[in-house]
C-alpha positions, 0 to 999 in steps of 0.5 A: 499500500502506498504511504499516505502519511508523512512519517514512517509506518507505526507498525503493530499497536500493543494494547495494554489493558487491565489484568485478567479476572484470574490475575485480579482474583489471585492478587486480591486473594494474596492480599487478603491472605497477607492481611489475615496472616498479619492479623493472626500474628498479632492475635497470636502474640496477644492470645499467647500472653493471655494464656500464659498469665492465666496459667500462672494465675495472674490474669488480673495483671494482664487485664489491668495493664491491657485496659489501662494502656487501651484507655490511655491510648484512646483518651489521649489519642482522641484528644490529640486528634481532636485538637489538631483536627479542630484547628485545621478545620477552624483555619480552613473555615476562617480562610479569606473569601478571595485570594490576593492576586499575586504570583504566590497565591496563583502558585498555591491555587494549584495545590488548593485545587488538587486537594479540594476533592480529598479535603475530608480524607486528608483531614481524617488521615492527618488527625488519625496519624497524630492521634495514633502517635500520641496514643501510643506514647500515652499508653507507655505512661500506664505506670505513671497513671496507676501510681497517680490514681492509686497513690497513698501518702508517705506520711512525710513532708518535704522540708521546703514546701511542706508537701507530702512525699507522695506529691513528688513520687506520684502526682508530679510525674503525672502533671509533667506528663499532662503538661508535655502532652499539652505542649505537643498538642499546642505546637502541632496545632500551631504548625497545622493551623499556620500551614492551613492559613498559608495554603488558603491565603490567611497568611502571606509571605510575599503578597502585597498588603497585610501579612495575615488576616485578622482571623488568622491573627486571632486564631494563631494568637490564641494558640500561642497564648495557650502555649505561653499559659502552659509555660506559666504552669511549667514555671509553677511546677518547676518550683516544686521540681527543684526539690527533686532536681539533680545537680552537680555538687562537689559533695556528691556526684548525684546531688538532689534537692534545693541548694542555697542558690535554688532556694534564694535565686531560682525559686523566686525567679520561677515565681516571677517568670510564672507571673510574667508568663501569665501576663504574656498569655493574656496579651496574646488572648487580647489579640482577639479584640486588638487584632495586632501582635505588637503587645504580645510580641513585646510581652513574649520578648520580655518573658524571654529576656526575663528567663535569661536574666532572672532565670539564668544570670541572677542565680549565677551572680548569687552563686558567684558572689554570695555562695562561693565566698562562704559556701560551707556556711551557706549550703550547710542547712540544705546539706542537712536536709539532703543527708536526712532525706537520703538516709531515710530514702535508702533505709540507712537512717538506722545505721549504727556507727561505732568506733573500733580501734582496729588493733587488739590490746590483748598481749597474750594472743593465744587467748584469742584462739578460741575467740576466733572460732566463736567470732565467725564460722569462717566459710572457706568454700567460696561459692564463686570458685568451686562451681567447676568442682561441683560440676566435675564431682556431681554433674553426672551427665553432660546435659546437666550443669551448675551456675557459674556462681553457687549460692550460700544458705543456711540449713539446720543440722542437729538443731544448729544452722550451718552455712551451706553452699548450694547449687541445682543440677539444671538442664544444659542443652549444650551437653545433649548428645544429639541435637534435634527439635524432639531432643531439644524441646521434648526429651531433655526438659528438666534438671534433677536434684540439689547439690549442697556442701558445708561452707566451713569444711573440706575433706582430706583431699580439699574437696567439698564435704557434700551434705546433699549429692548423687543422682538422685540426690540424697542427704540431709535435705530429706525427700523433696521433688527433685525435678527442675523445670524452671531455673536460671539456665533454662532459657528455651521452651519445652513441651511436656506431658504428652505422648513423648516421654522425657528423660528423667535421669540416667543411672547404671541401669539406663535411662529413666523416663518421666511424663510431666504431671504438673499444672504449669505451662499452657495446654496445647491440646486445643488446635487454636492454642497450637496455631497461636504458639506456632505463629508466636514461636515461628515454629510450624512443627508445633501445629502438626507434630505427632509428639504433641497430644492430649496432656501436652503443655508448653513451658516458657518464660522459665527463669525465675527473674523472667517469671517475677518480672512478668507477673509484677512489672512494677517491681525491680528484680534483684540480680541473684535468685537463689534456690532453697528446699522448702516444704518438700519443693525446690523454690527459687527465692527472688528479692524484688524492690519498689523504687521511685525517682521522686523522693525530695532531697534524696540523692539519686543513684544509678542501679546498674553502676552501684550493683556492679562488682567483680562478679557481675563484670566477669559472669553473665549469670550474675546480672546487675539490677535494672541497668541504667535506672536512676532512683532515689528511693528503694525498698526490698518490699516483696519476697517472691518464690518460683516453684522449680517444678510447677513454675508457680509464682508467689509474691509476699509482702515484706515491707509492710510500711512501704507506701509505694508497695501499698500504691501498687497493691491498690492498682493490682489487688490480690497479687501480693500475699500478706507477710503472715502467709510466709511459712516458717520453713520459707522464712528460715531461708530468706535473707538480706538481698545483695543488690540492696546492700550494695546500693546502701554501701555505695551511699554510705561511703558518703552518707555515714556522716550526719554533720553537714560541715564534715560532709562538705569538707569530704574528709570522711569520704570512703570507697568500696575497695577493688577486689584484691583476689583478682585483677579485674579492677572492679569492686569487691563483692559483699560476702555472706557468712555467719559472724558476730559483731562486737555488740552481738552475743552470738553469731548471726548470718550476715552480709559484709563488706569493707571500706577504704579511704578515698584514694587510699588502700588502708582500712577505714571501716567494716560494714555488716548487716544482719541478714537472717530474716525473722529475727529482731535485728534483721536489716540492722546495719552496723559499721565499725569505723576505724581511727584516722590517726592510725593505719590499719591494713585494708584488703588490698594491703593484706593481699599484697602482704600475703604475696610479698612474704618470702615463704608464702610467695615461694609456696605459691610458686611451687603450687603453680608448678607445672600446669597448675593454677592458683585461684584465691577465694574470698578474702573474708574479714572478721572483727576480733577483739578490737582487731581484724581477722582476714581469712582467704582460702587458696585453691589449686587447679592443675594440669588435667585436673579441671576443677579447683581444690582447697590446698591452703588457707591464708590468715592474717591478724595484727600483722601476723600471717599464716599459710597452712593446709587447714584453717585450724592450723593457720589460726593456731600459728597466727595466734601462737596457740602451740607456740613456745613461751620463748620463740626463736625467729626462724631463718628465712633462708633455711629451706632444708628438709633435714630435721633442724639441730635445735630439735631435741625431741627424738620422736620429732627427729624420727618423724622428720627423718621418715618425712625426708625418706618419703620425700626422696622416694617421691622424687625418685618416683617422679623421675621414673614417672611412676605416678602410683608410687609417687602418690604412695610417697606423698601419703607417707610424707603427710603422715610423717609430717603430722606425726612430727607436728603432734609430737612437737606439740607435746614437747617441752615448752620452755626448751625453745626447740619448738620453733625450729620444728615449726620452721621445718614443718612450715617449710615442708608444708609450704614447700615440699608438701605444697605440690602434694598436700592431700592430693588424691588419686585424681590429682597425681598427674597434675601440677601438684606433682609438678610442685613436688618436683620443683621442690626437689 
């Protein structure tokens, strides 16, 4: 065909049409399914939470929290949406009828025409968006709302404004939230209204004539007037905020409350600024009649200038010219208020501070030997060291494990309490022989049994003396439910009680199986529940697995801390839960705190910093409490228990006077049981919590003084010393032990710590709190304050003294021979007859031996040190209980193993001769690598040395020969015997043997 056009042929035309019906149906179906999947996922999270709370019988916590959040969301979301939407609507309604003919307005006409068909939808979208954001933010204030609406009075008034403390703790935070919400609503409304006025010509930037219509001027002026009125309210509340304001002050890093400049400059300044802001707001409102911004702008400028001069410059001048020249006199009255409030807020107002000489006046030290036994039941089993020993001797199976740090408790034996180191044989999924979904979640589901040992004794090989051991566990604790479904190491879910049998434990006859019979967890027999958990845990096998059937229950949130936090989200949880056998059940005991940040004049502390020490720094299982939460009031108001078998959680009221707890009990009625519900057997295992003690000791480094001038001078500031037993540089942890303070008649289970002067290593004070619940003195803090005119060795200096003494250093070197490692246990401090007794166990972990054994005990008192195999021997040496009346100083360079020439006792000479023969036989056996012969020689050596010691004890005291034998025996014990002392068959191929070889 001829070309009839002027251009090239266009070719075939491609028709682009709508998708086919099949494609549209598919896309619609996929969209609906996606929406349903998202909705079901959201429902699954909600439904599983509800099921979990119902399973632990705390559904009221879930519903109260949920309805409070929903109420706040809708109320404040609606208020924000209405405020913004109304102002946009009003700005649109007040638009001028005709726009000025200018390039600016012609450009805006295009936008006005573009949005005209969608104005309603745009208004709804904007208001919905700001409403959702505001509602979500407000729902996070559910704690603030509940504390405000349920707050009870403290019965104490702040010293400045004479208002009850509850105003600052419960009311002021809510008022500040309302104020912040009001500011946000006004600012967004001003922006939205201004944009609307500009879009519709009410505000003009480049158009000729007036920059704003009268209607726009009046509308925006009212909004700005509301903003300034809110600022006036803020100035008024700031007056009360001064009582809980933190500031830098040389007396303390976290000073809270009014100082001289606050009371005499900031407080009147806030009052003046309040008045100016009220006047300025009225001027803005007056534009409704005057239709000009001249006076409001002048008033606002005056307010800003006043804020700079009165609120900033004037206080600075007062501080510079009135306070600094005579700071101590000016600040003293306010420091006294801070001292009193801080001591009350942290429960340290009743601290008993007593002067303590630090040195014994008793000249005959032998008389103190028996007193040392009565002063304390010295715990030589360090729970932070011996977990590997428990693991090696009592793990039994790889799928069991003990925590890195064991716990200290008290158990009665023959009517007498004894300090006990205790741990649970918990499930360790890392040790499962074959990992798969069934094994991880159905077969290996629980740990088994308690393992406990005496805290004050070891056996002949340096191992713990177990009072509860083996698998199943047996011993002094009697019969109890030994299965541990809930524990500190149990962090994954398990499905129990269904068709799939669980591994209970294994013995010589094979595996024992079990099926969970408890009522813990959530029932999975319901298909809706299974589908919900499959979605919530992203585990589709839960939906269709044949291992789940009638009776199947899913257990999760299984650590004690998680469970208590979930049922009581208003509590702050202690970092260390500990187990106890109570009424035939293993119960986890969890200490919980009520806190607030609004106690007037009480200085703040950061919980994560004050509860950190050398244990939390190096151990993930010992957590710090609340991380960076800042508080200035804390009470151990609740004791919680978690049943290790059923997971049952119980909260018991502990501090019956705490107004914060009373407030939360009103908000969540029925969740906390009365203190009288605590059983006698449970009471026997409750103790003073470590984290509260650490917070209090940190405050007492400064607040042990009651005199304002002393506080300001800083001359009595203490510090918590670094842990001398390691090089971490972190604070020494507090230690539990049964001990007697000077004013006590008998030993009490106590929590103790030491203080040193700021920047120095000598001892400044010793602190102990009675930790035994149920006693009249429980919680009583005692501080022994040492004189500043003399120096008493602190922990670091004592440790240095241990390490620097030639004999001890040589013995330590020998203990480290071969592949052995020396680990220092807790350095315990015990007041005794005006002086301080230091005791430190020394453990050796050597070569193929993967766990530490107690080899030596270091003891120091009054400058005398001892390094012996047992605590008794070390105490005897330090106090000279077996020393001669006339002692001869030992020759420090003498390292011979021959009997000393000063010994005239033939029995001693004979025993030492046998010891030398045994030692030579041991060295020969080592050379021949005959470990069995070496072990036998070490036993002969130990027996011979013991005979020498016993014979010398009966020797003539006046001859003075005892000292020589002591020297020889001491050298043997610290040198020859160091590598082999009490080394059982398991220890023969280790570095202990290396120590013996080193000696040779």
